[in-house]
All heavy atoms as a GROMACS GRO file, in nm:
protein
  394
    1MET      N    1   0.919   2.733  -0.498
    1MET     CA    2   0.873   2.698  -0.365
    1MET      C    3   0.757   2.598  -0.374
    1MET      O    4   0.682   2.599  -0.468
    1MET     CB    5   0.826   2.822  -0.290
    1MET     CG    6   0.938   2.915  -0.251
    1MET     SD    7   0.872   3.052  -0.158
    1MET     CE    8   0.902   2.994   0.005
    2MET      N    9   0.749   2.518  -0.273
    2MET     CA   10   0.640   2.422  -0.267
    2MET      C   11   0.535   2.471  -0.168
    2MET      O   12   0.568   2.523  -0.062
    2MET     CB   13   0.694   2.286  -0.224
    2MET     CG   14   0.790   2.227  -0.323
    2MET     SD   15   0.872   2.080  -0.262
    2MET     CE   16   0.737   1.974  -0.227
    3PHE      N   17   0.410   2.455  -0.205
    3PHE     CA   18   0.302   2.500  -0.118
    3PHE      C   19   0.207   2.386  -0.090
    3PHE      O   20   0.204   2.286  -0.160
    3PHE     CB   21   0.226   2.615  -0.184
    3PHE     CG   22   0.310   2.736  -0.207
    3PHE    CD1   23   0.365   2.761  -0.331
    3PHE    CD2   24   0.335   2.824  -0.104
    3PHE    CE1   25   0.444   2.871  -0.352
    3PHE    CE2   26   0.413   2.935  -0.125
    3PHE     CZ   27   0.468   2.960  -0.249
    4GLY      N   28   0.123   2.404   0.011
    4GLY     CA   29   0.014   2.311   0.038
    4GLY      C   30   0.059   2.179   0.095
    4GLY      O   31   0.148   2.170   0.178
    5VAL      N   32  -0.006   2.072   0.049
    5VAL     CA   33   0.014   1.938   0.103
    5VAL      C   34   0.156   1.890   0.081
    5VAL      O   35   0.213   1.820   0.164
    5VAL     CB   36  -0.086   1.841   0.039
    5VAL    CG1   37  -0.064   1.699   0.087
    5VAL    CG2   38  -0.229   1.885   0.071
    6HIS      N   39   0.217   1.929  -0.030
    6HIS     CA   40   0.353   1.881  -0.059
    6HIS      C   41   0.450   1.919   0.052
    6HIS      O   42   0.533   1.839   0.093
    6HIS     CB   43   0.402   1.938  -0.192
    6HIS     CG   44   0.324   1.888  -0.309
    6HIS    ND1   45   0.223   1.960  -0.364
    6HIS    CD2   46   0.331   1.773  -0.377
    6HIS    CE1   47   0.171   1.892  -0.464
    6HIS    NE2   48   0.234   1.777  -0.474
    7MET      N   49   0.441   2.041   0.100
    7MET     CA   50   0.532   2.086   0.205
    7MET      C   51   0.509   2.007   0.333
    7MET      O   52   0.604   1.972   0.404
    7MET     CB   53   0.515   2.235   0.230
    7MET     CG   54   0.624   2.292   0.314
    7MET     SD   55   0.784   2.248   0.245
    7MET     CE   56   0.873   2.395   0.267
    8MET      N   57   0.385   1.974   0.363
    8MET     CA   58   0.356   1.895   0.482
    8MET      C   59   0.419   1.755   0.470
    8MET      O   60   0.478   1.705   0.566
    8MET     CB   61   0.205   1.881   0.501
    8MET     CG   62   0.168   1.800   0.622
    8MET     SD   63  -0.007   1.765   0.635
    8MET     CE   64  -0.033   1.660   0.494
    9LEU      N   65   0.410   1.693   0.351
    9LEU     CA   66   0.468   1.560   0.332
    9LEU      C   67   0.619   1.563   0.342
    9LEU      O   68   0.681   1.472   0.397
    9LEU     CB   69   0.423   1.503   0.198
    9LEU     CG   70   0.274   1.471   0.187
    9LEU    CD1   71   0.241   1.429   0.045
    9LEU    CD2   72   0.235   1.365   0.287
   10VAL      N   73   0.679   1.668   0.288
   10VAL     CA   74   0.825   1.680   0.296
   10VAL      C   75   0.868   1.693   0.442
   10VAL      O   76   0.962   1.628   0.487
   10VAL     CB   77   0.874   1.801   0.213
   10VAL    CG1   78   1.019   1.831   0.242
   10VAL    CG2   79   0.854   1.773   0.065
   11MET      N   80   0.796   1.775   0.517
   11MET     CA   81   0.832   1.794   0.658
   11MET      C   82   0.812   1.664   0.738
   11MET      O   83   0.892   1.632   0.826
   11MET     CB   84   0.749   1.906   0.720
   11MET     CG   85   0.782   2.043   0.662
   11MET     SD   86   0.957   2.084   0.667
   11MET     CE   87   0.984   2.094   0.841
   12MET      N   88   0.707   1.589   0.705
   12MET     CA   89   0.683   1.463   0.776
   12MET      C   90   0.794   1.362   0.749
   12MET      O   91   0.819   1.273   0.831
   12MET     CB   92   0.548   1.403   0.734
   12MET     CG   93   0.430   1.476   0.792
   12MET     SD   94   0.272   1.419   0.728
   12MET     CE   95   0.280   1.244   0.756
   13ALA      N   96   0.861   1.372   0.636
   13ALA     CA   97   0.972   1.281   0.605
   13ALA      C   98   1.105   1.334   0.658
   13ALA      O   99   1.192   1.257   0.698
   13ALA     CB  100   0.980   1.259   0.455
   14MET      N  101   1.124   1.466   0.657
   14MET     CA  102   1.253   1.524   0.694
   14MET      C  103   1.277   1.533   0.844
   14MET      O  104   1.390   1.522   0.889
   14MET     CB  105   1.268   1.663   0.631
   14MET     CG  106   1.281   1.661   0.482
   14MET     SD  107   1.428   1.566   0.435
   14MET     CE  108   1.381   1.506   0.277
   15ILE      N  109   1.172   1.553   0.921
   15ILE     CA  110   1.190   1.564   1.066
   15ILE      C  111   1.245   1.434   1.124
   15ILE      O  112   1.344   1.436   1.198
   15ILE     CB  113   1.060   1.611   1.135
   15ILE    CG1  114   1.034   1.757   1.098
   15ILE    CG2  115   1.068   1.593   1.286
   15ILE    CD1  116   0.901   1.811   1.144
   16PRO      N  117   1.186   1.316   1.093
   16PRO     CA  118   1.247   1.192   1.145
   16PRO      C  119   1.388   1.167   1.089
   16PRO      O  120   1.473   1.112   1.158
   16PRO     CB  121   1.152   1.082   1.099
   16PRO     CG  122   1.023   1.150   1.072
   16PRO     CD  123   1.060   1.289   1.027
   17LEU      N  124   1.413   1.208   0.965
   17LEU     CA  125   1.546   1.191   0.908
   17LEU      C  126   1.649   1.272   0.986
   17LEU      O  127   1.759   1.224   1.016
   17LEU     CB  128   1.546   1.232   0.761
   17LEU     CG  129   1.678   1.218   0.687
   17LEU    CD1  130   1.720   1.072   0.680
   17LEU    CD2  131   1.668   1.276   0.547
   18ALA      N  132   1.613   1.394   1.021
   18ALA     CA  133   1.704   1.479   1.100
   18ALA      C  134   1.727   1.422   1.240
   18ALA      O  135   1.834   1.441   1.297
   18ALA     CB  136   1.647   1.620   1.109
   19ALA      N  137   1.627   1.350   1.291
   19ALA     CA  138   1.641   1.289   1.424
   19ALA      C  139   1.717   1.157   1.420
   19ALA      O  140   1.744   1.097   1.522
   19ALA     CB  141   1.502   1.267   1.484
   20GLY      N  142   1.749   1.110   1.299
   20GLY     CA  143   1.824   0.986   1.286
   20GLY      C  144   1.738   0.863   1.264
   20GLY      O  145   1.788   0.752   1.272
   21ASN      N  146   1.610   0.883   1.235
   21ASN     CA  147   1.518   0.773   1.211
   21ASN      C  148   1.453   0.788   1.074
   21ASN      O  149   1.338   0.832   1.065
   21ASN     CB  150   1.408   0.768   1.318
   21ASN     CG  151   1.464   0.749   1.456
   21ASN    OD1  152   1.565   0.684   1.472
   21ASN    ND2  153   1.398   0.804   1.555
   22PRO      N  154   1.521   0.753   0.967
   22PRO     CA  155   1.459   0.768   0.835
   22PRO      C  156   1.334   0.681   0.822
   22PRO      O  157   1.329   0.571   0.876
   22PRO     CB  158   1.567   0.724   0.737
   22PRO     CG  159   1.665   0.648   0.818
   22PRO     CD  160   1.653   0.694   0.959
   23THR      N  161   1.235   0.733   0.752
   23THR     CA  162   1.108   0.661   0.738
   23THR      C  163   1.096   0.602   0.598
   23THR      O  164   1.174   0.634   0.508
   23THR     CB  165   0.990   0.755   0.760
   23THR    OG1  166   0.989   0.853   0.656
   23THR    CG2  167   0.998   0.823   0.895
   24ALA      N  168   0.996   0.517   0.582
   24ALA     CA  169   0.970   0.457   0.451
   24ALA      C  170   0.917   0.560   0.352
   24ALA      O  171   0.911   0.533   0.233
   24ALA     CB  172   0.872   0.342   0.466
   25MET      N  173   0.879   0.676   0.399
   25MET     CA  174   0.829   0.782   0.309
   25MET      C  175   0.938   0.830   0.215
   25MET      O  176   0.909   0.889   0.111
   25MET     CB  177   0.776   0.900   0.390
   25MET     CG  178   0.647   0.871   0.462
   25MET     SD  179   0.590   1.012   0.557
   25MET     CE  180   0.562   1.130   0.428
   26LEU      N  181   1.063   0.808   0.250
   26LEU     CA  182   1.174   0.855   0.166
   26LEU      C  183   1.198   0.763   0.047
   26LEU      O  184   1.263   0.802  -0.049
   26LEU     CB  185   1.301   0.868   0.249
   26LEU     CG  186   1.296   0.974   0.359
   26LEU    CD1  187   1.421   0.965   0.444
   26LEU    CD2  188   1.282   1.112   0.299
   27THR      N  189   1.149   0.640   0.051
   27THR     CA  190   1.173   0.544  -0.056
   27THR      C  191   1.122   0.590  -0.191
   27THR      O  192   1.196   0.583  -0.290
   27THR     CB  193   1.112   0.408  -0.018
   27THR    OG1  194   1.163   0.369   0.109
   27THR    CG2  195   1.145   0.303  -0.122
   28PRO      N  196   0.999   0.642  -0.203
   28PRO     CA  197   0.952   0.687  -0.335
   28PRO      C  198   1.033   0.802  -0.393
   28PRO      O  199   1.043   0.816  -0.514
   28PRO     CB  200   0.808   0.731  -0.310
   28PRO     CG  201   0.767   0.668  -0.183
   28PRO     CD  202   0.892   0.649  -0.104
   29ILE      N  203   1.095   0.881  -0.306
   29ILE     CA  204   1.175   0.995  -0.354
   29ILE      C  205   1.291   0.944  -0.438
   29ILE      O  206   1.325   1.002  -0.541
   29ILE     CB  207   1.225   1.079  -0.235
   29ILE    CG1  208   1.105   1.144  -0.164
   29ILE    CG2  209   1.325   1.183  -0.279
   29ILE    CD1  210   1.140   1.214  -0.035
   30VAL      N  211   1.352   0.833  -0.398
   30VAL     CA  212   1.465   0.776  -0.473
   30VAL      C  213   1.419   0.730  -0.611
   30VAL      O  214   1.483   0.759  -0.712
   30VAL     CB  215   1.526   0.658  -0.393
   30VAL    CG1  216   1.631   0.587  -0.476
   30VAL    CG2  217   1.584   0.708  -0.263
   31TRP      N  218   1.305   0.658  -0.617
   31TRP     CA  219   1.257   0.607  -0.745
   31TRP      C  220   1.213   0.719  -0.838
   31TRP      O  221   1.235   0.711  -0.959
   31TRP     CB  222   1.145   0.506  -0.724
   31TRP     CG  223   1.195   0.386  -0.649
   31TRP    CD1  224   1.155   0.345  -0.527
   31TRP    CD2  225   1.300   0.296  -0.689
   31TRP    NE1  226   1.227   0.234  -0.488
   31TRP    CE2  227   1.316   0.202  -0.586
   31TRP    CE3  228   1.381   0.287  -0.802
   31TRP    CZ2  229   1.409   0.099  -0.593
   31TRP    CZ3  230   1.474   0.183  -0.808
   31TRP    CH2  231   1.488   0.092  -0.705
   32VAL      N  232   1.155   0.824  -0.783
   32VAL     CA  233   1.113   0.937  -0.867
   32VAL      C  234   1.236   1.004  -0.929
   32VAL      O  235   1.235   1.038  -1.047
   32VAL     CB  236   1.031   1.038  -0.785
   32VAL    CG1  237   1.012   1.167  -0.859
   32VAL    CG2  238   0.896   0.977  -0.749
   33SER      N  239   1.343   1.018  -0.853
   33SER     CA  240   1.462   1.083  -0.909
   33SER      C  241   1.525   0.998  -1.018
   33SER      O  242   1.572   1.051  -1.119
   33SER     CB  243   1.564   1.112  -0.799
   33SER     OG  244   1.614   0.993  -0.744
   34PHE      N  245   1.524   0.865  -1.003
   34PHE     CA  246   1.576   0.778  -1.109
   34PHE      C  247   1.489   0.787  -1.234
   34PHE      O  248   1.539   0.790  -1.346
   34PHE     CB  249   1.583   0.632  -1.062
   34PHE     CG  250   1.705   0.600  -0.982
   34PHE    CD1  251   1.694   0.554  -0.853
   34PHE    CD2  252   1.832   0.617  -1.036
   34PHE    CE1  253   1.806   0.524  -0.779
   34PHE    CE2  254   1.945   0.587  -0.963
   34PHE     CZ  255   1.932   0.541  -0.833
   35ALA      N  256   1.358   0.792  -1.216
   35ALA     CA  257   1.267   0.801  -1.330
   35ALA      C  258   1.286   0.932  -1.404
   35ALA      O  259   1.289   0.936  -1.527
   35ALA     CB  260   1.123   0.786  -1.283
   36GLN      N  261   1.299   1.041  -1.331
   36GLN     CA  262   1.320   1.171  -1.395
   36GLN      C  263   1.453   1.174  -1.470
   36GLN      O  264   1.460   1.229  -1.581
   36GLN     CB  265   1.316   1.283  -1.290
   36GLN     CG  266   1.178   1.306  -1.236
   36GLN     CD  267   1.177   1.405  -1.122
   36GLN    OE1  268   1.280   1.435  -1.061
   36GLN    NE2  269   1.059   1.456  -1.091
   37THR      N  270   1.556   1.116  -1.412
   37THR     CA  271   1.685   1.111  -1.479
   37THR      C  272   1.676   1.029  -1.607
   37THR      O  273   1.731   1.067  -1.711
   37THR     CB  274   1.791   1.052  -1.386
   37THR    OG1  275   1.796   1.131  -1.267
   37THR    CG2  276   1.927   1.049  -1.452
   38ALA      N  277   1.606   0.917  -1.604
   38ALA     CA  278   1.590   0.834  -1.723
   38ALA      C  279   1.515   0.908  -1.833
   38ALA      O  280   1.551   0.897  -1.951
   38ALA     CB  281   1.516   0.705  -1.687
   39VAL      N  282   1.414   0.983  -1.797
   39VAL     CA  283   1.340   1.062  -1.897
   39VAL      C  284   1.428   1.167  -1.959
   39VAL      O  285   1.428   1.186  -2.081
   39VAL     CB  286   1.214   1.124  -1.833
   39VAL    CG1  287   1.151   1.226  -1.926
   39VAL    CG2  288   1.114   1.017  -1.798
   40VAL      N  289   1.507   1.236  -1.879
   40VAL     CA  290   1.597   1.339  -1.932
   40VAL      C  291   1.700   1.278  -2.026
   40VAL      O  292   1.726   1.332  -2.135
   40VAL     CB  293   1.667   1.414  -1.816
   40VAL    CG1  294   1.780   1.501  -1.867
   40VAL    CG2  295   1.566   1.498  -1.741
   41VAL      N  296   1.757   1.164  -1.989
   41VAL     CA  297   1.856   1.097  -2.076
   41VAL      C  298   1.790   1.051  -2.206
   41VAL      O  299   1.848   1.065  -2.314
   41VAL     CB  300   1.923   0.980  -2.002
   41VAL    CG1  301   2.006   0.895  -2.096
   41VAL    CG2  302   2.009   1.032  -1.889
   42ALA      N  303   1.668   0.997  -2.198
   42ALA     CA  304   1.598   0.952  -2.318
   42ALA      C  305   1.570   1.068  -2.412
   42ALA      O  306   1.590   1.058  -2.533
   42ALA     CB  307   1.469   0.882  -2.279
   43ILE      N  308   1.525   1.180  -2.357
   43ILE     CA  309   1.499   1.298  -2.441
   43ILE      C  310   1.629   1.350  -2.501
   43ILE      O  311   1.634   1.387  -2.618
   43ILE     CB  312   1.429   1.408  -2.359
   43ILE    CG1  313   1.288   1.362  -2.324
   43ILE    CG2  314   1.425   1.540  -2.434
   43ILE    CD1  315   1.215   1.453  -2.226
   44TRP      N  316   1.736   1.350  -2.422
   44TRP     CA  317   1.865   1.398  -2.471
   44TRP      C  318   1.914   1.311  -2.586
   44TRP      O  319   1.960   1.360  -2.689
   44TRP     CB  320   1.966   1.400  -2.357
   44TRP     CG  321   2.105   1.435  -2.399
   44TRP    CD1  322   2.149   1.555  -2.448
   44TRP    CD2  323   2.218   1.349  -2.397
   44TRP    NE1  324   2.282   1.548  -2.474
   44TRP    CE2  325   2.328   1.423  -2.445
   44TRP    CE3  326   2.238   1.218  -2.359
   44TRP    CZ2  327   2.454   1.367  -2.455
   44TRP    CZ3  328   2.364   1.164  -2.369
   44TRP    CH2  329   2.470   1.239  -2.417
   45LEU      N  330   1.904   1.178  -2.569
   45LEU     CA  331   1.950   1.088  -2.676
   45LEU      C  332   1.862   1.100  -2.800
   45LEU      O  333   1.911   1.092  -2.912
   45LEU     CB  334   1.950   0.944  -2.625
   45LEU     CG  335   2.056   0.910  -2.521
   45LEU    CD1  336   2.034   0.770  -2.468
   45LEU    CD2  337   2.195   0.926  -2.579
   46LYS      N  338   1.733   1.117  -2.781
   46LYS     CA  339   1.641   1.124  -2.895
   46LYS      C  340   1.657   1.256  -2.972
   46LYS      O  341   1.637   1.259  -3.092
   46LYS     CB  342   1.497   1.113  -2.842
   46LYS     CG  343   1.396   1.091  -2.947
   46LYS     CD  344   1.405   0.950  -2.998
   46LYS     CE  345   1.287   0.923  -3.089
   46LYS     NZ  346   1.300   0.800  -3.161
   47SER      N  347   1.697   1.362  -2.904
   47SER     CA  348   1.703   1.492  -2.969
   47SER      C  349   1.845   1.533  -3.009
   47SER      O  350   1.865   1.647  -3.051
   47SER     CB  351   1.645   1.599  -2.875
   47SER     OG  352   1.725   1.610  -2.759
   48LYS      N  353   1.943   1.443  -2.997
   48LYS     CA  354   2.079   1.476  -3.038
   48LYS      C  355   2.084   1.503  -3.187
   48LYS      O  356   2.014   1.442  -3.266
   48LYS     CB  357   2.174   1.361  -3.006
   48LYS     CG  358   2.214   1.356  -2.861
   48LYS     CD  359   2.303   1.239  -2.827
   48LYS     CE  360   2.419   1.221  -2.919
   48LYS     NZ  361   2.506   1.113  -2.877
   49ASP      N  362   2.171   1.595  -3.224
   49ASP     CA  363   2.190   1.628  -3.365
   49ASP      C  364   2.264   1.511  -3.431
   49ASP      O  365   2.373   1.474  -3.392
   49ASP     CB  366   2.271   1.757  -3.378
   49ASP     CG  367   2.279   1.804  -3.522
   49ASP    OD1  368   2.202   1.755  -3.606
   49ASP    OD2  369   2.364   1.891  -3.548
   50LYS      N  370   2.205   1.453  -3.530
   50LYS     CA  371   2.262   1.334  -3.594
   50LYS      C  372   2.384   1.365  -3.682
   50LYS      O  373   2.456   1.276  -3.721
   50LYS     CB  374   2.154   1.265  -3.674
   50LYS     CG  375   2.032   1.230  -3.592
   50LYS     CD  376   1.979   1.096  -3.626
   50LYS     CE  377   1.849   1.064  -3.562
   50LYS     NZ  378   1.840   1.066  -3.422
   51LYS      N  379   2.408   1.492  -3.715
   51LYS     CA  380   2.520   1.530  -3.804
   51LYS      C  381   2.651   1.541  -3.729
   51LYS      O  382   2.756   1.544  -3.790
   51LYS     CB  383   2.490   1.662  -3.872
   51LYS     CG  384   2.374   1.651  -3.970
   51LYS     CD  385   2.352   1.781  -4.040
   51LYS     CE  386   2.236   1.768  -4.137
   51LYS     NZ  387   2.211   1.893  -4.209
   52THR      N  388   2.649   1.550  -3.597
   52THR     CA  389   2.776   1.568  -3.523
   52THR      C  390   2.826   1.439  -3.467
   52THR      O  391   2.768   1.339  -3.463
   52THR     CB  392   2.755   1.666  -3.406
   52THR    OG1  393   2.655   1.616  -3.319
   52THR    CG2  394   2.721   1.802  -3.456
   0.00000   0.00000   0.00000
């Protein structure tokens, strides 16, 4: 669960989205998910067993 300021920011972005007016606050969410995916792929490639 998210607590504190984070939940307020999520609600400030989700309420306009539900009303059909997406805000610019949603833009960083896309880039963060791409960055996290890239880190996971990099760790996966770096830690693969080289014998298989």
